[in-house]
C-alpha positions as CSV (number, residue, x, y, z in Angstrom):
1,M,33.8,-8.2,-22.5
2,K,32.1,-11.5,-22.5
3,N,33.5,-11.8,-18.7
4,T,32.1,-8.5,-17.7
5,L,28.5,-9.5,-19.1
6,I,28.8,-12.7,-17.1
7,L,29.6,-11.1,-14.0
8,L,26.9,-8.3,-14.4
9,S,24.3,-11.1,-15.2
10,Y,25.6,-12.6,-11.8
11,L,25.1,-9.7,-9.5
12,V,22.0,-9.0,-11.3
13,M,20.8,-12.4,-10.0
14,I,22.1,-12.0,-6.4
15,A,20.8,-8.5,-6.2
16,L,17.1,-10.1,-7.3
17,G,17.8,-12.8,-4.7
18,A,18.3,-10.4,-1.8
19,I,15.5,-8.5,-2.7
20,S,13.0,-11.7,-2.9
21,C,14.4,-12.9,0.5
22,Q,13.3,-9.5,1.9
23,C,9.4,-10.4,1.3
24,V,9.8,-13.5,3.1
25,G,6.3,-14.4,5.2
26,Y,4.5,-11.4,3.4
27,K,1.5,-12.1,1.0
28,K,0.0,-9.4,-1.3
29,I,-4.0,-9.4,-0.8
30,E,-6.5,-8.0,-3.2
31,Q,-10.0,-8.2,-2.2
32,P,-12.5,-7.8,-5.1
33,W,-16.0,-6.2,-4.9
34,E,-18.9,-8.2,-6.5
35,N,-18.8,-6.6,-9.9
36,G,-15.0,-7.5,-10.0
37,R,-13.5,-4.1,-9.3
38,L,-10.7,-3.9,-6.7
39,K,-12.1,-3.3,-3.0
40,A,-9.0,-3.7,-1.2
41,S,-5.1,-4.2,-1.6
42,G,-2.2,-4.2,0.6
43,W,0.3,-6.9,2.3
44,Q,-0.2,-9.1,4.9
45,K,2.3,-10.7,7.3
46,N,1.7,-13.9,9.6
47,S,-1.9,-13.3,8.8
48,L,-1.6,-9.4,10.0
49,K,-2.2,-6.6,7.7
50,T,1.4,-4.4,7.5
51,G,2.2,-1.8,5.3
52,Q,0.2,0.6,3.6
53,W,-3.5,-0.7,2.6
54,K,-5.8,0.8,-0.3
55,N,-9.5,0.7,-0.1
56,Y,-11.7,1.7,-3.0
57,S,-15.2,2.4,-4.1
58,V,-17.7,0.1,-6.0
59,T,-17.2,2.2,-8.8
60,G,-13.2,2.3,-8.6
61,W,-11.9,5.2,-7.2
62,L,-9.8,5.4,-4.2
63,E,-11.7,5.7,-0.6
64,S,-8.8,5.6,1.7
65,R,-5.0,4.7,2.2
66,E,-4.0,3.4,5.7
67,K,-0.7,2.5,7.1
68,W,-0.6,-0.7,9.4
69,T,2.0,-2.4,11.5
70,N,1.5,-5.9,12.6
71,G,-2.1,-5.6,12.7
72,N,-2.5,-2.3,14.2
73,L,-3.5,0.7,12.4
74,K,-1.6,3.8,12.7
75,W,-3.1,6.0,10.3
76,T,-6.0,6.5,7.4
77,I,-6.1,9.4,4.7
78,F,-9.7,9.8,3.2
79,Y,-10.4,10.7,-0.5
80,N,-13.1,12.4,-2.2
81,E,-14.0,11.3,-5.9
82,K,-11.8,13.7,-7.2
83,H,-8.9,12.0,-5.4
84,Q,-8.5,15.0,-3.4
85,K,-7.6,14.6,0.5
86,I,-10.8,14.8,2.9
87,S,-9.2,13.9,6.0
88,W,-6.4,12.2,7.9
89,K,-7.0,10.2,11.1
90,N,-4.4,8.4,13.7
91,N,-4.8,5.6,15.9
92,K,-4.8,8.3,18.9
93,G,-8.1,9.8,17.3
94,E,-6.2,13.0,16.3
95,E,-7.7,14.4,13.0
96,K,-6.8,16.5,10.3
97,Y,-9.0,18.1,7.9
98,F,-8.1,19.3,4.1
99,K,-9.5,22.1,2.1
100,S,-11.2,21.1,-1.1
101,C,-8.1,21.3,-3.0
102,G,-6.8,18.3,-0.9
103,C,-4.3,20.7,0.9
104,N,-3.7,21.8,4.4
105,R,-6.2,24.0,6.3
């Protein structure tokens, strides 16, 4: 029983080490508004935006989500105050608009 716990603890430590290695070079960014609320959050790698970024209004609701790859914006989804999707736009200028329910038109 004791050996099983030691082995399990060892495997967990290895797994955690492997997970942390995947994040080498990545930095979590959180930018605040002047009132202290979160303005934007996301990840940077080599000082370039990467992955998903979220942008918030000065009052705190989610305004948009963005997908970045190596500093290049791929797409953006815009939201209203009720957290419903308004529109989607990609880096090629293509746009999609949503009904007031946040679903596709």
